[in-house]
N, C-alpha and C positions, 0 to 999 in steps of 0.2 A: 504494500500500498504508501503511498504516497501523499503527503498534506501539501495542499498548493494553497500557500499564504498572500493572498493578494490586500495588499497596505501600501497606501504613498507616505504614509510617516517611515522613514527611513529606521528609527529608534525602535518605534514599537516593532517594524517586521524583524528587528536585526534579534530581538529579544525575542518574540516566538520562534521565529528558527531558531535561537540555540536552545531555547525551553523543550522545542518539540525531537530535536535530535537528541535529546537528552535523554527524551523518552522512548529513544530509538526511532525513529521515524527519518524517512526518506524526506527531504523537504525542499520544495522550487516555491521560491518568492517571487511574486512580481508588485511592481508598482504600480499598475493601473489594471483596470478589466480590460483592456486593449490589449495588452502585452499580456496579460494573462491568454486572451481568446486568441490571440494570434501563435500561441503555441501548438495549440491542439485538445480535444476534448479528452476530459478527464477520464479515467474508467469508472465502474461502479463501484468498486473497491476503494478510493479513492477519498479522502477527504478534503473538501475545500474550507478555509478559512477566511472567510470576505468581511472586509470593512464597509460598511454602509456609506462612508462620508467619501469615496473616492475621489478623483478628480475625471470629469470626460462623463463616462457611462456609470451611473449609480452602482451601488451593491447590492440594490435591491433590483435593478435590472440585471445583472450577473444570474439571481438566485431565482428569478423566472426564467432565465435561459438555460442554466443549471437542470431544471426542474422539468424542462422539455424534451431530456435526455430518458431513455428508455433501456433501462432503469438508473434512475438519477443518480450522481454521486452523493454522499454524504456531507452535510452542507451545516458548517457553525459561523454564525453570525456573530460578527464584533463591531461596537461601538462605540464612542464618547459622547452620543444623544441621549438626552434627557428622557426619562420616564413619559413625561407627556406628549413629544416628539415621537417615540417610539407608538405609544398608542393611535397615533395618525397613519402611522405605517402599518400596523401591527396585520392588516388582512394579508397582504403582500408576504409579510414572515411565516403565517400560519405556525406549524408547530415548531419551529426550527428550534434549535436553543441558542439565546443570545446572551453572550458574553459581555459586560460595560468595563470601560476602559477607565483606569489600569487593570488589567489582566492578572488574576495574581494563578503563581505554580501551580497552585491546588486545584484551582477551581477548571484550570486547561486541563492538568491531568485527571480529573475527575471525567471530566468527556472522550478522554481517549483510554480510559482502561475499563470502560463498559463495554 
């Protein structure tokens, strides 16, 4: 399984990559949705960690795009948005796990140990 991290903030992306590598995962990092999509589709056994606040194509559009795959990869959403802002886009996220920034190692590990 490969974990694809789509995060435009270099420090956050770097920290996630290090943490996920420590958990034993092969990690590919992308600074934008467009970069991720140009790299090809993830396979169903992959996990995609996507920030909602991406420049260009929004994280919610990436989620929609991934959900069109059959079967889709596992998706985990990360965000610095407030709970109020998240309620406004809740329909687009459906039942996806959402991790709020700053992301703790233990919360991240919980989603990869299940």
